N, C-alpha and C positions, 0 to 999 in steps of 0.2 A: 198324942199330938204328933201327926207326920210333917215333917219339915217341906216348902213350896219346891216345888218343880223346877229344877235348875234350869237356866237354858242351856242348850246345846254349845257346847265349845265351837266354835269356829276357826280350830286350828288346821281342822283334817281339810277344810273347802280352801285356807290359804294356802297350803302346803299343795294342794291340786292344781291352784292357780299357779302357782313356780314353777312345778314340775309339767308342767301341759306344754309348752312349749318345747322344753328337751325330749319330750317322744321321737321326734322323728331323727333327730341327732346321734341318740342314743341306741334307736333300732338300724341306722348305718352303719352304726360303730360298729356294732358286733359283729354285722356281717363283713364290712372289712376288716375285720381281727380273724376271724374263722380264713376268711380267705388267707390271710397271712400265713397262719397256721397248717393248711392245705398245699402252701409254695414251699414252705419250709420242711413240710414232711416229704414231701415230694425228690427238695434237694437232697437229701441226704438217704434215699434210697436208691437213686442212683449213680452217686456220688462215693467213688471207691476210695478207700482206706484200710490200712495197717492194721486195725485192732477188730475188725470185725470183718465176718465174707458179708456175700449177698445175703443168701439166709437169716442172718442173724440181723441187717437192715431189714429185711423185708416184715422181720417179727417186730422189732421197734415201732418200723412207722404205718403198721395196722392201727396203734393206739393214735396216731394223729391224724388219722384218715378216720376212725372212726370210734372215737371217744369220746369227753368230757364236753371238751371246750365243740366237738363238731358235732355231736348229738345236741346240746343244749342253746348255742347261742342262735342260732337261725332260726328256731322253731319261741325263742323270746321275743327274739324282735318282730315275728311274725304278731305275735301276740300284743305287742306294745302299740302294734301298728292298727289293727282291727277289734281289738277287745276291748279296749278303752277308748269312752269316749269321748271327744268324736272321732270319729275315723280319719284316718291323717290321709292329707291327698295322696302321698304315693306310696301308701297300702298297697297295690298292682304290682307295682315296681320292687318295692321288697318283698311282699310273698315272691314273685317269680325269680328275684337270685337267691332267695332260700331255697328255692325249690331246683336251680341249677348248681348250687353247691351241694345237694344234699344227693344231686343225680353223681357229682362229680366223686363224690365220698364214696357212695357206696361200689362205684366199679373199683378207683384204688384200693380199698378195702377186702370188695371179694378178691383182689388180683394178690395183693401182698398175704392173704391167708393164704390163698393157694402155692405160692410160692414158700411159705414157711413152713406149710406142713410136709411139704415133697421134699424138703429140705433135711427135715427133723426124721422121718422116716428112712431118707436114703442114708443118713447118719446111724441109724439102728435105736432108734430113740424114741422107741414107741410110746412109754406111758410120757413124756413129755411134750410128746405130738398130740394124745388121746386128750390131755390135762387142758395143753393148750385150745387146741379145737373146741375145747365143752367153752371155756371162758369166753371166746371170740364171740362162736356162737351166740350165746347169749348179749352180748355187745350189741349182735347184729338185730338182736327181737329187741333191743330200746332204741336202738337207732330207727328202724322200721315203724316203731310206733310215733316217735318225733316227725319222721319223714310221711306216714302216712296224716296226721293232722294239719301238717300244711298243704300237702295236696287236695286233704279234701275242702279246705279253703277256696285253694286255686280254683279249685275244678266247678265250685258250685257259687261262686261270688266273681271270678274274674274271665270265666274260659268262655269264647264268644264260639259257637257252634260255625260250620259253613254253609252257606246259603242252599236251600235247596233248587234245581232247575226249575224252573216256571215251566208252565204246560204250554206244550206246541213247541217246545224242542225238540230235535230229532231225538226218536227213541222213546217219547212221550206220546201215551194215547190224547187223543184232542178235546174239551170237554165236549160234551154231549155226547159223543161215540158211543153206541153200547159196546160193554165190554164185557168180556167172558175170557177162558182160558183156553186158550190159543190164538184169541185174538178176532174172532168170528162171534155175531151175532146168537143168541141163541132163538131154539126154534119157537116160533111164536111173536118175535119181536119184529120190529119195523126193520125191512133191511136182511131178515134172514128167512129160515127155511119156515115154511109155515108147517102148522102143530102136524104130525103124523106122516111126514114127507111130502115128497113132489110125487102127485098121480102120475099114472102111467097114460099114455096117448089114448085117448077118448073116455078116460075115468074124470069123474068127477073129482074134485079138492071137497076133506069134509069141511065141513061150517060153510061150503058157498057150495050155490045152486047152480047147477050145469057145468061146475069146474070150467076148468081153465079151455078156451076154445084150441080148433087142432092145429096144426102148425099150416100157414099161410106161404110156405116156403116150398119149393119144389127140390126133391131130393133131399130135403132133413130126415134124422134117425128117425125111423120106424114109419116114414112116410111115403110112397111109391113114386115114383119119377114120372111126366110124363113121355110121350115121343119123344123124340123130336122134331122140329115143324120149321122147313126155312123158311126167313122170313118173305113176305110178298114182296113182288117187284112194280110199285108203281108209275116207274118210267120205264119208256121200252128200252130196250141194250141197246151197248153202244154199237155203230156198225163195226163189223168184222174190217171194212177193207175201205181204204180212202182211194179218190182218185191219186195217182202213180203223181210226184213233182215233176215239172219236168226236169229233164235230165240236161239239157244244155237250154241257153238263152241267146237273145239274139247280142249282137256284139250291139258296142256301145257307140252308137254314129259318131265321126271326126267332129270338130268344130269347122263352121265353113269361114274358108279365105276370104280377105277383102279383097286380095292383089296376088297376082300372080306369081311366083317367086324369082328373084333375080338373078340371071344365067349370064355369069359372064364369058360365055362362049359365043354367045348369042350373035351371029351377024348382022343385026339390028340396031343390037347397040351402039351408042356413038363412042365415040373415038375418044383416046384420054388425051386429053392438053396437053403440047409439048411445054417440056422444061428448060 
């Protein structure tokens, strides 16, 4: 006899209900911790001390930029935000922050690797430089795989391309305009050259009886110009000479005087009264 099937345990469901509200907090904590590790590694790189040279500090700081924490923490935060249902409301922000931390790690890690390699070769430590380069190159491959996962998620889910320019903008063809290489309509299309080319003066265009009429304007290319003819004169010519204008005009007559002027020396004037 077989025993009856036992009911599925609800422990997993209960655990999921407990941890679901904590996913966003955990993802943000992972990103914040990785940012702190990157900042501390940068301070150790640029802070001089009496115990190590700049080359030694660069060799140690490489594993702060391209190490276990720098590789694992951002990708785990992104997977928690996007690969567990339901997707977190801040999944886009978490993905962008993780991608930015990977960019900083790649820049500083490559720089410290080059500084350390050049320094060890300058000290004639060829074997140590070769082994160190192989180890760091392996870490770079692991780092690139994790960064590619985050980049693919961001590019597929959250990247918004720029809108293309609308038709009619300067430099764009108008709708309905016949397009061809060079911008001119092809032969046989409306507005373009007729099939077979333009006919010569006096010839017929292919497919059109009679062709194009000859040019109607005198002097056009291929047409003789008529001789010059003066315009007909419809009015008698203007007289060549006119009666001369009088050289002098009669003087303007003086205004008549109503009484003769008084002459004080005249003998007929009455004597002045005595004073």
